[in-house]
N, C-alpha and C positions, 0 to 999 in steps of 0.2 A: 501495501499500499504505500503509493505514494502521504508528504509532509502539504504537497497540496490538491491533496484528493479532501471532497465537499464533507460535510459532517452532517449524518437526514439520522432523525430524529423525532423519535417515532411521537406521533401528537399529541400521548398520555406526558412524555417526558419534558414537552414544549410546555402542555398545561403544568403540568406537577411544577417548574420554575418560573412561569409567569404567577400562580395560584399565589409561592410564594415569597414575588414580588413586589405582589399589591399585598399583604398584611405589615399593616402599621400599630406597634406593639407601643404607645406612649404614656407616664407614669403620671400621674392627678393625684392631688391633691389636696384635701379637699377640710373642712374645719367638721365641725359636730354640728355647727349648725347649720351647714349648706347639704351634707346627710341628711338630719329631721327634714329640708325641705322636701328633697332630692324625694326620702320618702311617704313623706306626703302627701307626694301633688303620686307619685303613685299610686298609690294609699287610692287617690281623689280617681287618676283615672278605670282603675281597676273594678269600681266601683264598693268596694272594701270602706270608703269616708267618704264625707259629705263636703257638698262646698267650704256652706257656712262656718262646718268642724271645725278643716281645714285653715279654712279664716282663722279664726280662733286661734286653733293653733297657732300660727307663727307669728302672728298679731298685726295679719295684713288684712286690707276692706274684700269682697268675694269679690267685687272687681280685677284687684292684681290676684288674685289668683287662679284667677281668666288667664290672665294676661302672662304668668308661671305656666301655666299648666301649654298655652300656643307654645312660647319660648321650646317646655321642654320637646314637642310633637313636633314642631322644626330641630330644631338642633341639638334632639338628646339629653344629657346631665352635664353637659359644659354650658349648657344655654341656664343652669339653676345659680353658678355661679356667680354670684353680687363682684 
């Protein structure tokens, strides 16, 4: 085999390499307050908590809670960080 011979990859190999290249692991540090906010918003979205309960617990208005839910749905947990 010549040193200039083309390298042939199977579709599975190419896919695996592409998939590994797409994985990005990042660390995010959040405060206990932000973690509580995240859990409350997740509970609201999951139907376990009511909007007024979340607002009272977080010391916010129901409108602010709706904004947090919208931001969480658009940006994920990072959107809830202060």
